[in-house]
C-alpha positions as CSV (number, residue, x, y, z in Angstrom):
1,M,-15.1,-18.0,-12.2
2,A,-16.1,-16.1,-15.3
3,A,-18.7,-14.2,-13.3
4,F,-15.8,-12.9,-11.1
5,V,-13.1,-12.1,-13.6
6,D,-14.7,-12.0,-17.0
7,P,-18.4,-11.0,-16.6
8,T,-20.6,-9.8,-19.4
9,D,-22.3,-6.4,-19.0
10,D,-25.5,-8.2,-18.3
11,M,-23.9,-10.2,-15.6
12,L,-22.6,-7.1,-13.9
13,R,-26.0,-5.4,-14.3
14,D,-27.7,-8.4,-12.6
15,Q,-25.1,-8.4,-9.8
16,W,-25.6,-4.7,-9.1
17,L,-29.4,-5.0,-9.3
18,S,-29.3,-7.7,-6.6
19,V,-27.1,-5.4,-4.4
20,L,-29.3,-2.4,-4.8
21,A,-32.5,-4.4,-4.1
22,R,-31.0,-5.7,-0.9
23,E,-32.4,-4.8,2.6
24,Q,-30.0,-3.8,5.3
25,V,-29.3,-6.7,7.7
26,P,-28.1,-5.9,11.2
27,A,-24.6,-6.9,12.2
28,G,-24.5,-10.3,13.9
29,T,-27.2,-11.9,11.7
30,N,-26.7,-13.9,8.6
31,Q,-25.7,-11.9,5.7
32,K,-26.5,-12.4,2.0
33,N,-23.8,-14.1,0.1
34,F,-21.4,-11.7,-1.6
35,V,-22.1,-11.3,-5.3
36,Q,-19.1,-11.3,-7.7
37,C,-18.7,-7.5,-8.1
38,E,-18.7,-7.1,-4.3
39,V,-15.8,-9.6,-4.0
40,V,-13.8,-7.8,-6.6
41,L,-14.3,-4.3,-5.0
42,C,-13.3,-5.7,-1.6
43,F,-10.1,-7.0,-3.2
44,C,-9.5,-3.6,-4.8
45,A,-10.1,-1.9,-1.4
46,S,-7.3,-4.0,0.1
47,L,-4.9,-2.0,-2.1
48,V,-5.9,1.1,-0.2
49,M,-6.2,0.0,3.4
50,D,-4.8,-2.7,5.7
51,Y,-7.7,-4.9,6.7
52,S,-5.5,-6.8,9.2
53,E,-5.5,-3.9,11.6
54,Y,-9.3,-4.2,12.2
55,G,-11.4,-6.9,13.8
56,S,-15.1,-7.2,14.7
57,A,-14.8,-4.7,17.5
58,S,-12.9,-2.0,15.5
59,A,-14.4,-2.5,12.0
60,S,-16.6,0.5,12.4
61,R,-13.5,2.7,12.6
62,A,-11.9,1.2,9.5
63,P,-10.8,3.9,7.1
64,F,-11.8,4.7,3.5
65,P,-13.2,3.0,1.6
66,V,-14.6,0.3,4.0
67,Q,-17.4,2.4,5.3
68,D,-18.4,3.5,1.8
69,L,-18.5,-0.1,0.6
70,A,-20.5,-1.2,3.6
71,R,-23.1,1.5,2.9
72,V,-23.5,0.7,-0.8
73,F,-23.5,-3.1,-0.2
74,K,-25.9,-2.7,2.8
75,R,-23.6,-4.7,5.0
76,P,-21.8,-4.0,8.3
77,P,-18.2,-3.0,8.0
78,T,-17.2,-6.3,9.7
79,S,-18.4,-8.2,6.6
80,I,-16.2,-6.0,4.3
81,I,-13.1,-6.7,6.6
82,A,-13.9,-10.4,6.7
83,K,-14.2,-10.7,3.0
84,M,-10.8,-9.0,2.5
85,A,-9.2,-11.4,5.0
86,N,-10.8,-14.3,3.1
87,L,-9.3,-13.2,-0.2
88,Y,-5.8,-13.2,1.3
89,G,-6.4,-16.6,3.1
90,T,-6.1,-15.2,6.6
91,R,-9.3,-16.8,7.8
92,S,-9.9,-20.5,8.1
93,H,-13.4,-20.5,6.7
94,G,-13.3,-18.2,3.7
95,G,-15.6,-18.2,0.7
96,K,-15.5,-21.1,-1.7
97,H,-13.9,-19.2,-4.5
98,D,-12.2,-16.4,-2.7
99,L,-8.6,-17.7,-2.9
100,E,-9.0,-18.7,-6.6
101,V,-10.4,-15.3,-7.4
102,A,-7.6,-13.5,-5.5
103,E,-5.0,-15.5,-7.5
104,R,-6.6,-14.3,-10.7
105,L,-6.9,-10.7,-9.5
106,R,-3.1,-10.4,-9.0
107,D,-3.0,-9.5,-12.7
108,L,-3.2,-5.7,-12.3
109,D,-4.2,-5.1,-16.0
110,L,-7.1,-7.5,-15.6
111,L,-8.0,-5.9,-12.2
112,R,-8.0,-2.3,-13.6
113,G,-10.3,-3.2,-16.5
114,L,-12.7,-5.1,-14.3
115,Y,-12.8,-2.3,-11.7
116,L,-13.7,0.3,-14.3
117,R,-16.4,-1.9,-15.8
118,I,-17.9,-2.5,-12.4
119,L,-18.0,1.2,-11.7
120,D,-19.3,2.0,-15.2
121,V,-22.3,-0.4,-14.7
122,A,-22.9,1.1,-11.2
123,R,-22.9,4.6,-12.7
124,S,-25.5,3.5,-15.3
125,L,-27.7,2.4,-12.4
126,S,-27.4,5.8,-10.7
127,V,-24.8,4.8,-8.2
128,D,-22.8,8.1,-8.2
129,E,-19.3,9.1,-7.1
130,V,-20.6,10.1,-3.6
131,E,-22.3,6.8,-3.0
132,L,-19.4,4.7,-4.5
133,P,-16.2,6.8,-4.7
134,D,-13.5,5.9,-7.3
135,F,-11.1,4.9,-4.5
136,L,-8.4,3.7,-6.9
137,H,-8.6,6.9,-8.9
138,L,-8.8,5.1,-12.2
139,E,-11.9,6.8,-13.8
140,D,-9.7,9.7,-14.9
141,G,-7.4,7.5,-16.9
142,F,-4.7,6.8,-14.4
143,A,-2.8,3.5,-14.5
144,L,-3.0,0.9,-11.7
145,Q,0.4,0.7,-10.2
146,L,1.8,-0.5,-6.9
147,E,4.1,2.0,-5.3
148,G,7.5,1.3,-3.8
149,Q,8.2,-2.0,-5.6
150,A,11.8,-1.3,-6.5
151,E,12.8,-1.7,-2.8
152,L,11.7,-5.4,-2.7
153,D,14.3,-8.0,-3.5
154,V,12.6,-11.1,-4.9
155,S,15.1,-13.5,-3.3
156,V,14.6,-11.8,0.1
157,V,10.8,-12.1,-0.2
158,E,11.2,-15.8,-1.2
159,T,13.4,-16.5,1.9
160,E,10.8,-14.7,4.1
161,F,8.1,-17.0,2.7
162,E,10.1,-20.1,3.5
163,R,10.8,-18.8,7.0
164,K,7.1,-18.1,7.6
165,L,6.1,-21.4,6.1
166,E,8.4,-23.2,8.5
167,Q,7.2,-21.2,11.4
168,H,3.6,-21.9,10.4
169,K,4.3,-25.7,10.3
170,R,6.0,-25.7,13.7
171,K,2.9,-24.0,15.2
172,G,0.7,-26.7,13.7
173,S,-1.8,-24.0,12.6
174,R,-4.8,-25.1,10.6
175,T,-5.6,-21.7,9.2
176,A,-4.7,-20.8,5.6
177,V,-2.4,-18.0,6.5
178,L,0.1,-19.1,3.9
179,T,-1.8,-20.2,0.8
180,T,0.7,-20.0,-2.0
181,Q,4.0,-18.3,-2.5
182,K,2.5,-16.2,-5.3
183,M,-0.2,-14.9,-3.0
184,F,2.3,-14.3,-0.2
185,T,4.5,-12.3,-2.6
186,F,1.5,-10.3,-3.8
187,A,0.5,-9.6,-0.2
188,V,4.0,-8.3,0.4
189,R,3.8,-6.1,-2.7
190,V,0.4,-4.7,-1.5
191,G,1.8,-4.0,2.0
192,Q,4.8,-2.2,0.4
193,H,2.3,-0.2,-1.8
194,R,0.3,0.9,1.2
195,F,3.4,1.7,3.2
196,A,4.8,3.8,0.3
197,Q,1.4,5.7,-0.1
198,S,1.4,6.5,3.6
199,V,5.0,7.8,3.5
200,L,4.2,9.9,0.4
201,E,1.1,11.3,2.0
202,N,2.9,12.1,5.3
203,H,5.6,14.1,3.5
204,E,3.1,15.8,1.1
205,N,4.7,14.1,-1.9
206,C,7.9,16.2,-1.4
207,C,11.5,15.3,-1.0
208,V,12.5,15.6,2.6
209,F,16.1,16.4,1.6
210,C,15.6,19.2,-1.0
211,G,12.0,20.1,-0.8
212,L,11.2,19.2,-4.5
213,S,7.5,18.5,-5.0
214,G,6.4,15.5,-7.0
215,T,3.1,17.3,-7.7
216,I,3.5,19.2,-11.0
217,A,0.8,21.0,-13.0
218,G,-1.8,19.9,-10.4
219,R,-1.1,16.2,-10.7
220,R,1.1,13.8,-8.6
221,R,3.7,12.5,-11.0
222,P,4.7,8.8,-10.5
223,R,8.4,8.1,-10.1
224,M,9.3,11.8,-9.3
225,M,9.3,10.8,-5.7
226,V,10.4,7.5,-4.0
227,A,9.1,6.3,-0.6
228,S,11.7,4.0,0.9
229,H,12.3,2.4,4.3
230,I,14.9,4.0,6.6
231,K,15.6,0.5,8.1
232,P,15.4,-1.6,5.0
233,W,12.5,-4.1,4.4
234,R,14.9,-7.1,4.6
235,D,16.1,-6.1,8.1
236,S,12.7,-5.0,9.5
237,S,10.1,-6.9,11.5
238,D,6.6,-7.3,10.0
239,D,5.4,-4.2,12.0
240,E,8.4,-2.1,11.0
241,R,7.9,-2.9,7.4
242,L,4.4,-1.3,7.5
243,D,5.3,1.6,9.8
244,F,5.2,4.9,7.8
245,R,7.6,6.4,10.4
246,N,10.2,4.0,9.0
247,G,10.0,5.8,5.7
248,L,11.3,8.9,4.0
249,T,10.1,10.5,0.7
250,A,12.9,11.6,-1.6
251,C,13.7,12.4,-5.2
252,P,15.6,9.6,-6.9
253,T,19.0,11.2,-6.4
254,H,18.6,11.8,-2.7
255,D,16.9,8.5,-2.1
256,V,20.0,6.7,-3.5
257,A,22.3,9.0,-1.5
258,F,20.5,8.2,1.7
259,D,20.1,4.5,0.9
260,T,23.8,4.1,0.2
261,G,24.9,6.1,3.3
262,L,26.3,9.2,1.6
263,I,24.1,11.2,3.8
264,T,22.2,10.6,7.0
265,V,19.7,12.2,9.3
266,N,20.6,13.0,12.9
267,E,18.4,13.0,16.1
268,D,17.8,16.8,15.6
269,L,16.7,16.0,12.0
270,S,19.8,17.7,10.6
271,V,21.4,16.2,7.5
272,S,25.1,15.1,7.6
273,Y,27.5,13.9,5.0
274,A,29.6,10.7,5.3
275,P,33.3,11.2,5.7
276,G,35.0,12.5,2.6
277,V,31.7,13.4,0.8
278,E,31.6,17.1,1.8
279,S,35.1,17.8,0.4
280,D,34.1,16.2,-2.9
281,V,30.8,18.2,-2.9
282,R,32.8,21.5,-2.5
283,A,35.3,20.5,-5.3
284,T,33.0,19.1,-7.9
285,P,30.4,21.4,-9.4
286,A,28.0,18.7,-10.7
287,L,28.1,16.9,-7.3
288,R,27.6,20.3,-5.6
289,H,24.4,20.8,-7.7
290,A,23.2,17.4,-6.6
291,L,24.3,17.1,-3.0
292,G,25.3,20.6,-1.9
293,K,23.5,22.7,0.6
294,P,21.4,23.8,-1.2
295,P,19.7,21.9,-2.7
296,L,19.9,19.8,0.5
297,G,18.5,21.6,3.5
298,E,20.4,21.8,6.8
299,R,17.5,19.8,8.2
300,I,15.0,17.6,6.5
301,F,11.9,19.3,5.2
302,L,8.6,18.4,6.9
303,G,5.2,19.8,6.3
304,P,3.1,21.3,9.1
305,D,1.1,18.1,9.5
306,S,4.0,15.7,8.8
307,V,5.0,13.1,11.4
308,A,8.7,13.0,12.0
309,P,10.5,9.7,11.5
310,E,10.9,7.4,14.5
311,M,14.4,7.9,16.0
312,S,15.2,4.2,16.4
313,Y,15.1,3.8,12.6
314,L,17.4,6.8,12.1
315,T,19.8,5.4,14.7
316,W,19.8,2.1,12.8
317,H,20.7,3.9,9.6
318,R,23.5,5.9,11.2
319,E,25.0,2.8,12.8
320,R,24.5,0.3,10.1
321,I,24.5,2.1,6.7
322,Y,26.1,5.5,7.2
323,V,29.2,4.4,9.2
324,A,29.9,1.6,6.6
325,V,30.7,4.1,3.8
């Protein structure tokens, strides 16, 4: 286990040398066993993309950084996707240490330090940023944080685990889909992180209600923008929880206003106040500065390449959140 989570520099160097000396093996033939640094980087890649959307027939279309890892590891993309699945226990014949390693790598401080050491040794062996990109963006000193975590209610996640465990038992499945509650919870957190990143990217890191940008002085500033579900996580299906069209990017004030039903978004993407709110906005200067028009737009702000939210989610919000105020 130390070779995975607490390797010496010599260990990491030997691991990388074995990777760099490897010959490319065609897909469908036996692959070399993954060395420890490969396993860790595959786990790190799971924070960026959803491996569960890709199988053997579609792995060649898997997004960044799967293809980059496949090239540097001299493996087919299917091997990278399969290793990710092993680490989350979603394949019945995973690697011997995969689940144990994944349990340890849930510690984000440990993972950040390990990721940087793996990249540092790779760079010393002339594996540059083109061949192996810094896909977690940590080499410039950024922290490793999961986005969108405030939306997750621990008790709701625990209840969801129990429901899935019971469902799993009824099906009599022999796969290790649900390994431990801790890993299930981490998988939920990672899914929420990927969802939030997709929502932020779709809205160009700007509040859809007032247009404020969370990118200041050339850098995206954490916590300036919140990416939340329109139809809340607790009420959504598995697919809806990961659908970026079920999300809006907002500054904290307007995120709370939407989440609590003070404002809503109509089918034409116009913004409406709940009954009684507009009169208070007109009468109260501080509230007018926060919820007046402006700063709110008549319609939500979308960039030229932004995908509009799915109407069924907005309808759910108007019928279940907005009307209840």
